N, C-alpha and C positions, 0 to 999 in steps of 0.2 A: 503493500500499500504507501503510496505516497500523496502529498500534497505538498501546491508549490502556490506560493503568492496568495493563499487563500482569504479575499474580503470579504463579509457577511454586513448588512446594516439591515438593522430593522425602521422601521417607520416610527415615527414617534411626535405627533400632535403637525404640526408645519414640518420637521425638521426630520432625518434618517438619524440616525445612532448608531454607529460603526463601531459593531461587538466585535469581528474576524478582524486584522487591520495586515494582512500578507501575511498569511500564521504557512511555516515551511515543516512538513514533517516525515516522514517515512517510520518507518512498521516494516520491517522485514520477515520471510517463515521462519516456526521455530524460537519466536523472542516473544517475552511481556513487556512492551511498555507501557508504564505508568505518563498520564497525566493528572496533575494535581494543581492549586491554584485556591485562591476563594469563589465565596458566593457569588455569581453572575460575571467570574470570567471569558465564560466563554463555551466551558467545556463541552457542554448539551450542544451547546449549536455548530460544532467542531465531529460530534462524534454524528446531527442530523449531514450533514455535511457528507462524511465520510457512510456513508451510511445508503448515501443517494434519496431521502427523505429532503433536503433541500438544498437548492440550488445558486454558488455564490454568486455577488456582484461582478467579481474576480476574478484569476487562479482558475484553478485544475487541481481536479484530484482523481485517478488513478485507483482502479481498486484488483492488481489480475490482469494490467494489462487495459481492461476494462474499464466505465464509464459506471461509477460508486451506483446509480440505479440497472445499468443493462449486469453488471457483476451481482448483484439480489436475484435479478427473476432470473438468471441461469443456474445460480449455482449457492443461496440461497443462504444469512449471514445469521446467526447465533447473536439474542442484542438482548437487555436485560436494562428496561430503560432504571434510571431511581424510585422511579413512583408507577409501582405497575396494579393495571388498574383489568382485571379480572370479571370476565361476564359473568351475572349472578345464574345460579341453578348447575353450575357444575364442579361433580365430585373433581377434586382431583386425581383419580387414579382415571377418569375419560379424558379432563383436558389431555394425561401424554401422551396416554391411548390416541390420541385426538393429533397433535406436535408426527408422533410415530406416526401413524396415514399420509402427515399432508409432507413427512419426508423422503421424501421420492424413493428410501433404500432400497424399496423392496424387498425389503425383509422387515416389516415392520411390529413382528411377534418379540423379534429378536433387540428393537430400536426401544420399544417400551419395558422392554426386563432395562434394559440398560438406562432406562431414565428413572422410571422406578426406584433399584440400585443407588444412583446417587440421590434423590434425597434426603435417603433412611428409615422413614415412614413404615410406622409398621402397620398393620392390615384396615384399622377403625380408625385412623390418619388421610388413611389414602378412599375412606370413603368419606371424609369428612371435605364439604362447601369451599369452592377455595373461598369464596368472597366473604363466608365466618373462619378464616383462619387467622392466626394472629398476622402479626406482620413479619416477623423474622419467616414462621412458616411459607409465609408471600412471596420470603424470594427466594428459600430453599426452592418453592417450585418453580419460579422464574426460569432460575440458575438451571435444573435442570429442562422448563424446558427450554430454557436457547443454546441450552446443547444437543439437543433431537438432531440424532442424526450427522453429527462429529463433523459439523464446518470449520472450513476453514479456515474463517473468518472468526472471529469470536468480541465482539464491545460491549465492556459492559459497566455502566455507566453507579457507581459508590454501592459496590455488593457487598461489601462490608454492614453494610447499615440494616444495625434490627436482627443481628444473629449474634447469637449466643455461644461459647467455648466450643460446644461440638462441630455447629454449623458451621466457622470461619476455620476451625479445622478442614477438615470436607473441602470448603472452598479451597483452599491452598493444595490440597492435593491435586482437587481437577483441572483447577490452573494448571499446576505443572506437569501434569500425561499429555493436556488438550495442545502445551505449546510441547511436550517434547515425541508428540508426534506428526509434528509441520504447524499445528497451525499461529495465526500469524492471531495475538490476543491484548488488547487495546481495554488498559481498565481510570477509573478515573475515580479517586477518591481521593480523602480526608485525614483516610486511616495510614499517616505519616512511616507509620511500623509497619505493617503490611506495608506498605509501597520497598522500604529496604527491604522484605523479607523478598519481598517476592519480584519486582523488577528484574530484567535486565536493561533498560531504558529509562531513564524517566526527564519527563521536556516540565518544564513551568509555563501554563498562561497566565497570565497578569497584566490587565485593564489592552486586551483584547492582542496582545503580542507574546508569540515562542521562543522562549532558549531552548537549550538544555540544561539540565539540571549541572551545578560545576562538581559541588557537595556527592562526591558518591563514595561508599563504602562499603562491608558486606556488612548484612544481618542489621541490628540497632541502631552499630551504628551512623549505616547510614538514614535511618528515618532521621534523625539527631541532625546530622550534617544537614539535610534537607528541610526539616525544620527551620536550624538558625541560615539558614541563603533565603527565606523566605521569611521572617523576621526582618535582616539588614534590608532589604529591597520594600 
């Protein structure tokens, strides 16, 4: 995935507010790339461009050599939004089964079994209506749905939000596993310790401008260095 010179603006009354100001980003297959920055920095807007849901005013983005919208239609993308809105009346089991059917893999039973295993839920929880689940449980369901069919591009917006200790560990394992099978993983997070643990590369998006994180180390020291870098600007 390569984005060059992305400029995105929104109309605010009589003027336009520039949210992305010439953003450049590259993310290779088999890597985990983190985007960090304050609220309102443009992280979700950037993801919308990469997913082909929003056209930039200027600049371009290619995913697998294709325009993002074309790539999404041909290959599918695993996407976990920051706020998930699930349809009413669907149980966890039914939603994951539908995702398996839509994956187009030709082995929906196996895909469904993998999605269920990713949740770690018991039979009773799988029978619960998704819109009645807790926020943390919904995040787990959303992640399992996003990974259905093993897409080659995974985009996660604040994936650790609302997760308990066990769910966080499961998420870490899944992110590392999809990276190790060659997928491109992009995630935005305020959880700098998790960024330090997982990311192969990190970028700071602030005031619509992107820059590589220069303070980078290993594990917890990486998260602490990144926090100091953010506070220093």
